[in-house]
C-alpha positions as a printed NumPy array, in Angstrom:
array([[ -2.014,  33.908,  -4.392],
       [  0.303,  35.013,  -1.614],
       [ -2.219,  34.174,   1.103],
       [ -2.728,  30.547,   0.095],
       [ -1.872,  28.16 ,   2.908],
       [ -0.805,  24.597,   2.314],
       [ -3.475,  22.346,   3.748],
       [ -3.284,  18.904,   5.222],
       [ -0.729,  16.695,   3.53 ],
       [ -0.657,  12.945,   3.489],
       [  1.839,  11.863,   6.166],
       [  4.652,  10.059,   4.377],
       [  7.802,   8.865,   6.1  ],
       [  9.552,   8.841,   2.717],
       [  9.098,  12.613,   2.487],
       [ 11.693,  12.989,   5.255],
       [ 14.273,  10.63 ,   3.772],
       [ 17.519,  12.34 ,   2.739],
       [ 17.404,  10.802,  -0.747],
       [ 13.837,  12.066,  -1.268],
       [ 14.822,  15.541,  -0.141],
       [ 17.842,  15.554,  -2.472],
       [ 15.792,  14.421,  -5.458],
       [ 13.062,  16.993,  -4.728],
       [ 15.666,  19.766,  -4.453],
       [ 17.291,  18.632,  -7.697],
       [ 13.915,  18.635,  -9.477],
       [ 13.056,  22.086,  -8.104],
       [ 16.463,  23.52 ,  -9.06 ],
       [ 16.19 ,  22.151, -12.581],
       [ 12.811,  23.728, -13.278],
       [ 10.478,  20.771, -12.817],
       [  6.98 ,  22.003, -12.068],
       [  4.608,  20.18 ,  -9.733],
       [  1.99 ,  19.973, -12.485],
       [  4.459,  18.403, -14.93 ],
       [  5.451,  15.871, -12.279],
       [  1.758,  15.095, -11.662],
       [  1.205,  14.536, -15.391],
       [  4.285,  12.296, -15.579],
       [  2.871,  10.28 , -12.684],
       [ -0.464,   9.983, -14.457],
       [  1.27 ,   8.725, -17.591],
       [  3.068,   6.115, -15.468],
       [ -0.266,   5.038, -13.957],
       [ -1.772,   4.67 , -17.426],
       [  1.266,   2.718, -18.643],
       [  0.99 ,   0.426, -15.606],
       [ -2.611,  -0.358, -16.506],
       [ -1.664,  -1.012, -20.128],
       [  1.147,  -3.354, -19.053],
       [ -1.201,  -5.345, -16.818],
       [ -3.914,  -5.511, -19.479],
       [ -1.389,  -6.925, -21.974],
       [ -0.575,  -9.996, -19.84 ],
       [ -3.328, -12.292, -21.196],
       [ -1.879, -14.335, -24.03 ],
       [  1.55 , -12.686, -23.855],
       [  4.426, -15.044, -24.631],
       [  6.602, -13.436, -21.976],
       [  4.026, -12.086, -19.555],
       [  6.666, -11.631, -16.829],
       [  7.885,  -8.595, -18.803],
       [  4.477,  -6.91 , -18.578],
       [  4.061,  -7.803, -14.891],
       [  7.488,  -6.393, -13.994],
       [  7.109,  -3.189, -15.991],
       [  3.567,  -2.73 , -14.712],
       [  4.949,  -2.902, -11.167],
       [  7.763,  -0.481, -12.069],
       [  5.291,   2.025, -13.535],
       [  3.134,   1.773, -10.389],
       [  6.148,   2.678,  -8.273],
       [  7.151,   5.513, -10.618],
       [  3.615,   6.865, -10.331],
       [  3.925,   6.842,  -6.529],
       [  7.302,   8.58 ,  -6.695],
       [  5.815,  11.291,  -8.907],
       [  3.019,  11.661,  -6.383],
       [  5.615,  12.146,  -3.652],
       [  7.725,  14.655,  -5.569],
       [  4.974,  16.856,  -7.006],
       [  4.039,  18.056,  -3.529],
       [  7.617,  18.335,  -2.311],
       [  8.571,  20.428,  -5.346],
       [  5.489,  22.641,  -4.891],
       [  6.539,  23.365,  -1.319],
       [ 10.202,  23.934,  -2.233],
       [  9.341,  26.27 ,  -5.099],
       [  6.586,  27.924,  -3.035],
       [  4.076,  27.51 ,  -5.836],
       [  1.373,  25.654,  -3.918],
       [ -2.113,  26.812,  -4.906],
       [ -5.733,  25.647,  -4.876],
       [ -5.457,  24.972,  -8.621],
       [ -2.342,  22.93 ,  -7.923],
       [ -4.295,  20.812,  -5.442],
       [ -6.883,  20.091,  -8.123],
       [ -4.116,  19.433, -10.627],
       [ -2.656,  16.958,  -8.135],
       [ -5.925,  15.133,  -7.449],
       [ -7.23 ,  14.655, -11.004],
       [ -4.105,  12.844, -12.292],
       [ -4.216,  10.683,  -9.145],
       [ -7.773,   9.586,  -9.91 ],
       [ -6.915,   8.91 , -13.564],
       [ -3.893,   6.877, -12.414],
       [ -6.007,   4.901,  -9.944],
       [ -8.575,   4.134, -12.629],
       [ -6.07 ,   3.161, -15.317],
       [ -4.001,   0.98 , -13.001],
       [ -6.9  ,  -0.813, -11.306],
       [ -8.945,  -1.311, -14.476],
       [ -5.857,  -2.563, -16.311],
       [ -5.159,  -4.907, -13.403],
       [ -8.721,  -6.186, -13.754],
       [ -8.004,  -7.173, -17.35 ],
       [ -4.756,  -8.933, -16.385],
       [ -4.289, -12.689, -16.578],
       [ -5.917, -14.337, -13.569],
       [ -8.113, -11.365, -12.752],
       [-11.628, -10.128, -13.417],
       [-12.443,  -6.89 , -15.285],
       [-15.513,  -6.29 , -13.119],
       [-13.32 ,  -6.275, -10.011],
       [-11.002,  -3.753, -11.649],
       [-13.939,  -1.412, -12.21 ],
       [-15.328,  -2.   ,  -8.706],
       [-11.926,  -1.325,  -7.118],
       [-11.71 ,   1.87 ,  -9.181],
       [-15.138,   3.019,  -8.02 ],
       [-14.181,   2.458,  -4.387],
       [-10.831,   4.245,  -4.793],
       [-12.456,   7.268,  -6.422],
       [-15.336,   7.301,  -3.943],
       [-12.947,   7.312,  -0.986],
       [-11.023,  10.226,  -2.5  ],
       [-14.34 ,  12.012,  -3.056],
       [-15.363,  11.491,   0.574],
       [-12.018,  12.863,   1.749],
       [-12.449,  15.917,  -0.503],
       [-15.998,  16.483,   0.77 ],
       [-14.728,  16.296,   4.334],
       [-12.124,  18.919,   3.506],
       [-14.762,  21.203,   1.986],
       [-16.842,  20.785,   5.153],
       [-13.837,  21.828,   7.24 ],
       [-12.88 ,  18.425,   8.591],
       [ -9.287,  17.46 ,   9.265],
       [ -7.855,  15.31 ,   6.465],
       [ -7.37 ,  11.654,   7.33 ],
       [ -5.117,   9.749,   4.958],
       [ -5.409,   6.393,   6.645],
       [ -7.386,   3.223,   6.402],
       [ -6.728,  -0.296,   5.291],
       [ -6.578,   0.535,   1.585],
       [ -5.251,   4.061,   1.253],
       [ -3.427,   4.75 ,  -2.021],
       [ -0.071,   3.446,  -0.808],
       [ -1.593,   0.186,   0.418],
       [ -3.626,  -0.278,  -2.782],
       [ -0.592,   0.225,  -4.965],
       [  1.624,  -1.925,  -2.719],
       [ -0.913,  -4.748,  -3.051],
       [ -0.972,  -4.371,  -6.843],
       [  2.839,  -4.226,  -7.   ],
       [  3.334,  -7.311,  -4.825],
       [  0.731,  -9.268,  -6.8  ],
       [  2.349,  -8.221, -10.096],
       [  5.819,  -9.243,  -8.93 ],
       [  4.426, -12.554,  -7.669],
       [  2.896, -13.17 , -11.1  ],
       [  6.218, -12.308, -12.748],
       [  8.411, -14.603, -10.662],
       [  6.198, -17.408,  -9.312],
       [  5.317, -20.   , -11.96 ],
       [  1.549, -20.31 , -12.279],
       [  0.759, -17.411,  -9.923],
       [ -1.746, -15.917, -12.342],
       [ -3.38 , -19.351, -12.635],
       [ -3.973, -19.09 ,  -8.883],
       [ -5.807, -15.841,  -9.629],
       [ -3.508, -13.751,  -7.443],
       [ -4.451, -10.558,  -9.342],
       [ -8.139, -11.203,  -8.689],
       [ -7.507, -11.759,  -4.983],
       [ -5.435,  -8.566,  -4.868],
       [ -8.401,  -6.603,  -6.218],
       [-10.684,  -8.201,  -3.627],
       [ -8.408,  -6.895,  -0.888]])
């Protein structure tokens, strides 16, 4: 598809950082494909959800909170690098866009639902947060189909959602009794 044009991309300051550019170049030079990076990110999102869901009754729940937060951040890094590698390797395509979006939605669902099952949270809120996250992505996609300019902003865009989850998870890992204060539940309300 030589005529395919890269569409609107989420504006990310981190995309212009020297370290991000070096890592993306390294990945591209060593044969990493955007789709493989997207799948790796999805696996990290699923693992994050599993880590959070394992916190109830865990003897050392801090371990699950910390690794859940780490997997959330790895998922976001994969989301950054899949697009950068696609551009560097000049393999961007409409199928690649779909391949990018589906793992993102699976990651959102796994992470938010898992966070709903975490200590101090509410499973219903995890499902509700997932519905809203997927619905917002759907609205953005519908706008694109209708020819509208992509807007990647708002109070709870993906980066803000995952930052909220990460901060809440770290708080639960390091602050004694944080999950008793239902910090995860409040994070899902945000």
